[in-house]
N, CA, C and O atoms as a GROMACS GRO file, in nm:
protein
  208
    1UNK      N    1   2.866   2.647  -0.319
    1UNK     CA    2   2.736   2.608  -0.267
    1UNK      C    3   2.711   2.462  -0.307
    1UNK      O    4   2.723   2.426  -0.424
    2UNK      N    5   2.677   2.378  -0.210
    2UNK     CA    6   2.647   2.238  -0.238
    2UNK      C    7   2.501   2.223  -0.279
    2UNK      O    8   2.411   2.286  -0.224
    3UNK      N    9   2.483   2.140  -0.376
    3UNK     CA   10   2.345   2.111  -0.416
    3UNK      C   11   2.296   1.990  -0.338
    3UNK      O   12   2.365   1.889  -0.326
    4UNK      N   13   2.177   2.001  -0.288
    4UNK     CA   14   2.122   1.887  -0.214
    4UNK      C   15   2.055   1.791  -0.313
    4UNK      O   16   2.003   1.832  -0.417
    5UNK      N   17   2.057   1.664  -0.277
    5UNK     CA   18   1.994   1.564  -0.362
    5UNK      C   19   1.843   1.577  -0.354
    5UNK      O   20   1.787   1.605  -0.247
    6UNK      N   21   1.778   1.556  -0.466
    6UNK     CA   22   1.633   1.554  -0.465
    6UNK      C   23   1.587   1.420  -0.408
    6UNK      O   24   1.648   1.316  -0.437
    7UNK      N   25   1.482   1.420  -0.329
    7UNK     CA   26   1.434   1.292  -0.277
    7UNK      C   27   1.385   1.203  -0.392
    7UNK      O   28   1.328   1.251  -0.490
    8UNK      N   29   1.409   1.075  -0.377
    8UNK     CA   30   1.368   0.980  -0.480
    8UNK      C   31   1.216   0.965  -0.477
    8UNK      O   32   1.156   0.945  -0.371
    9UNK      N   33   1.155   0.974  -0.592
    9UNK     CA   34   1.011   0.961  -0.604
    9UNK      C   35   0.972   0.814  -0.600
    9UNK      O   36   1.031   0.732  -0.670
   10UNK      N   37   0.874   0.781  -0.517
   10UNK     CA   38   0.826   0.644  -0.507
   10UNK      C   39   0.677   0.641  -0.531
   10UNK      O   40   0.604   0.731  -0.489
   11UNK      N   41   0.633   0.538  -0.597
   11UNK     CA   42   0.490   0.514  -0.613
   11UNK      C   43   0.454   0.401  -0.518
   11UNK      O   44   0.510   0.292  -0.526
   12UNK      N   45   0.361   0.428  -0.427
   12UNK     CA   46   0.323   0.326  -0.329
   12UNK      C   47   0.176   0.291  -0.345
   12UNK      O   48   0.093   0.379  -0.370
   13UNK      N   49   0.143   0.163  -0.331
   13UNK     CA   50   0.003   0.123  -0.343
   13UNK      C   51  -0.076   0.161  -0.217
   13UNK      O   52  -0.024   0.154  -0.106
   14UNK      N   53  -0.200   0.201  -0.236
   14UNK     CA   54  -0.288   0.239  -0.126
   14UNK      C   55  -0.419   0.165  -0.143
   14UNK      O   56  -0.474   0.158  -0.253
   15UNK      N   57  -0.469   0.111  -0.034
   15UNK     CA   58  -0.597   0.040  -0.037
   15UNK      C   59  -0.696   0.116   0.052
   15UNK      O   60  -0.683   0.114   0.174
   16UNK      N   61  -0.794   0.184  -0.008
   16UNK     CA   62  -0.892   0.254   0.074
   16UNK      C   63  -0.984   0.154   0.145
   16UNK      O   64  -1.029   0.057   0.084
   17UNK      N   65  -1.010   0.179   0.272
   17UNK     CA   66  -1.096   0.091   0.352
   17UNK      C   67  -1.213   0.170   0.406
   17UNK      O   68  -1.202   0.290   0.433
   18UNK      N   69  -1.325   0.102   0.422
   18UNK     CA   70  -1.445   0.167   0.478
   18UNK      C   71  -1.458   0.132   0.625
   18UNK      O   72  -1.438   0.017   0.665
   19UNK      N   73  -1.492   0.231   0.705
   19UNK     CA   74  -1.526   0.212   0.846
   19UNK      C   75  -1.417   0.148   0.931
   19UNK      O   76  -1.447   0.085   1.032
   20UNK      N   77  -1.290   0.161   0.891
   20UNK     CA   78  -1.183   0.103   0.972
   20UNK      C   79  -1.055   0.182   0.951
   20UNK      O   80  -1.028   0.233   0.841
   21UNK      N   81  -0.977   0.192   1.056
   21UNK     CA   82  -0.844   0.254   1.048
   21UNK      C   83  -0.744   0.147   1.088
   21UNK      O   84  -0.758   0.088   1.196
   22UNK      N   85  -0.645   0.121   1.005
   22UNK     CA   86  -0.545   0.019   1.033
   22UNK      C   87  -0.413   0.088   1.062
   22UNK      O   88  -0.367   0.172   0.985
   23UNK      N   89  -0.352   0.052   1.174
   23UNK     CA   90  -0.225   0.108   1.215
   23UNK      C   91  -0.112   0.009   1.188
   23UNK      O   92  -0.139  -0.110   1.173
   24UNK      N   93   0.012   0.055   1.182
   24UNK     CA   94   0.124  -0.036   1.159
   24UNK      C   95   0.126  -0.151   1.261
   24UNK      O   96   0.098  -0.132   1.379
   25UNK      N   97   0.160  -0.268   1.212
   25UNK     CA   98   0.170  -0.392   1.291
   25UNK      C   99   0.037  -0.440   1.347
   25UNK      O  100   0.034  -0.530   1.430
   26UNK      N  101  -0.072  -0.383   1.303
   26UNK     CA  102  -0.205  -0.426   1.346
   26UNK      C  103  -0.248  -0.543   1.260
   26UNK      O  104  -0.238  -0.538   1.137
   27UNK      N  105  -0.296  -0.649   1.324
   27UNK     CA  106  -0.338  -0.768   1.250
   27UNK      C  107  -0.490  -0.774   1.252
   27UNK      O  108  -0.552  -0.774   1.359
   28UNK      N  109  -0.549  -0.780   1.134
   28UNK     CA  110  -0.694  -0.791   1.124
   28UNK      C  111  -0.731  -0.841   0.984
   28UNK      O  112  -0.656  -0.818   0.889
   29UNK      N  113  -0.843  -0.910   0.971
   29UNK     CA  114  -0.883  -0.956   0.838
   29UNK      C  115  -0.930  -0.839   0.752
   29UNK      O  116  -0.991  -0.744   0.800
   30UNK      N  117  -0.900  -0.849   0.623
   30UNK     CA  118  -0.948  -0.750   0.527
   30UNK      C  119  -1.044  -0.819   0.432
   30UNK      O  120  -1.009  -0.920   0.370
   31UNK      N  121  -1.163  -0.767   0.420
   31UNK     CA  122  -1.261  -0.821   0.328
   31UNK      C  123  -1.261  -0.734   0.204
   31UNK      O  124  -1.312  -0.621   0.205
   32UNK      N  125  -1.202  -0.786   0.097
   32UNK     CA  126  -1.184  -0.710  -0.026
   32UNK      C  127  -1.268  -0.775  -0.134
   32UNK      O  128  -1.258  -0.896  -0.156
   33UNK      N  129  -1.351  -0.696  -0.202
   33UNK     CA  130  -1.440  -0.754  -0.301
   33UNK      C  131  -1.428  -0.696  -0.442
   33UNK      O  132  -1.460  -0.763  -0.540
   34UNK      N  133  -1.382  -0.572  -0.451
   34UNK     CA  134  -1.371  -0.509  -0.584
   34UNK      C  135  -1.258  -0.575  -0.663
   34UNK      O  136  -1.148  -0.592  -0.610
   35UNK      N  137  -1.284  -0.611  -0.788
   35UNK     CA  138  -1.180  -0.675  -0.870
   35UNK      C  139  -1.050  -0.594  -0.878
   35UNK      O  140  -0.941  -0.652  -0.878
   36UNK      N  141  -1.061  -0.463  -0.885
   36UNK     CA  142  -0.942  -0.377  -0.891
   36UNK      C  143  -0.859  -0.389  -0.763
   36UNK      O  144  -0.736  -0.394  -0.768
   37UNK      N  145  -0.926  -0.394  -0.648
   37UNK     CA  146  -0.856  -0.407  -0.520
   37UNK      C  147  -0.792  -0.544  -0.506
   37UNK      O  148  -0.679  -0.556  -0.459
   38UNK      N  149  -0.864  -0.648  -0.547
   38UNK     CA  150  -0.811  -0.784  -0.540
   38UNK      C  151  -0.687  -0.797  -0.628
   38UNK      O  152  -0.587  -0.855  -0.586
   39UNK      N  153  -0.694  -0.743  -0.748
   39UNK     CA  154  -0.580  -0.747  -0.840
   39UNK      C  155  -0.460  -0.673  -0.783
   39UNK      O  156  -0.346  -0.719  -0.795
   40UNK      N  157  -0.484  -0.560  -0.721
   40UNK     CA  158  -0.378  -0.480  -0.663
   40UNK      C  159  -0.311  -0.554  -0.547
   40UNK      O  160  -0.188  -0.552  -0.535
   41UNK      N  161  -0.391  -0.617  -0.462
   41UNK     CA  162  -0.335  -0.695  -0.350
   41UNK      C  163  -0.257  -0.816  -0.400
   41UNK      O  164  -0.151  -0.847  -0.346
   42UNK      N  165  -0.309  -0.884  -0.501
   42UNK     CA  166  -0.238  -0.998  -0.560
   42UNK      C  167  -0.100  -0.956  -0.611
   42UNK      O  168  -0.001  -1.023  -0.588
   43UNK      N  169  -0.097  -0.843  -0.681
   43UNK     CA  170   0.030  -0.792  -0.734
   43UNK      C  171   0.127  -0.758  -0.621
   43UNK      O  172   0.246  -0.789  -0.631
   44UNK      N  173   0.078  -0.696  -0.516
   44UNK     CA  174   0.165  -0.660  -0.403
   44UNK      C  175   0.222  -0.784  -0.336
   44UNK      O  176   0.340  -0.786  -0.300
   45UNK      N  177   0.141  -0.887  -0.319
   45UNK     CA  178   0.189  -1.009  -0.254
   45UNK      C  179   0.288  -1.084  -0.342
   45UNK      O  180   0.387  -1.136  -0.291
   46UNK      N  181   0.262  -1.091  -0.471
   46UNK     CA  182   0.351  -1.164  -0.562
   46UNK      C  183   0.486  -1.095  -0.576
   46UNK      O  184   0.587  -1.162  -0.598
   47UNK      N  185   0.489  -0.964  -0.563
   47UNK     CA  186   0.613  -0.889  -0.581
   47UNK      C  187   0.673  -0.840  -0.450
   47UNK      O  188   0.761  -0.754  -0.448
   48UNK      N  189   0.623  -0.895  -0.339
   48UNK     CA  190   0.674  -0.863  -0.205
   48UNK      C  191   0.678  -0.712  -0.180
   48UNK      O  192   0.779  -0.658  -0.134
   49UNK      N  193   0.568  -0.644  -0.210
   49UNK     CA  194   0.558  -0.499  -0.191
   49UNK      C  195   0.484  -0.468  -0.061
   49UNK      O  196   0.402  -0.547  -0.015
   50UNK      N  197   0.515  -0.354  -0.003
   50UNK     CA  198   0.437  -0.305   0.111
   50UNK      C  199   0.310  -0.241   0.059
   50UNK      O  200   0.305  -0.192  -0.054
   51UNK      N  201   0.210  -0.241   0.141
   51UNK     CA  202   0.082  -0.180   0.106
   51UNK      C  203   0.047  -0.076   0.209
   51UNK      O  204   0.066  -0.099   0.328
   52UNK      N  205  -0.004   0.040   0.165
   52UNK     CA  206  -0.038   0.148   0.257
   52UNK      C  207  -0.183   0.185   0.244
   52UNK      O  208  -0.230   0.275   0.313
   0.00000   0.00000   0.00000
């Protein structure tokens, strides 16, 4: 019996937005004001991470 590989666990950043749904490849301005959200976006941009 072959054992299947376990899927690799990934931690992905998520930015909750109010009153808007953003789809892949959609371009729109994001107005971010909470310090925690700003810090998270800065980290994602500096480390070339995707954001979900």
